[in-house]
C-alpha positions, 0 to 999 in steps of 0.5 A, a space after each residue: 554039692 557046690 558053693 555059689 558066690 553071689 552078691 545081693 542085688 541092690 536094683 531089681 527090674 528089667 532095666 537093672 537085669 539088662 545092665 547086669 547082663 551088659 556087665 557080663 553078670 547073671 541076675 537070679 532069684 533064690 526062692 524056697 522055704 519060708 524066707 522071702 525071695 532074694 535077688 542075687 547076681 552072679 559073675 558070668 564065668 561062675 554061672 556057666 561053670 555050674 549050669 552044666 
């Protein structure tokens, strides 16, 4: 098990996601349970560490 540090995204959509990627960040959405989907952003280094 591991912990992911993330921030809630204030902007959503294609343009906002492109700006995050340009800033070396990774847009993501958490789905599950009975909760509403949650848009988050991760730093690129952290996302690559856990992707393997």
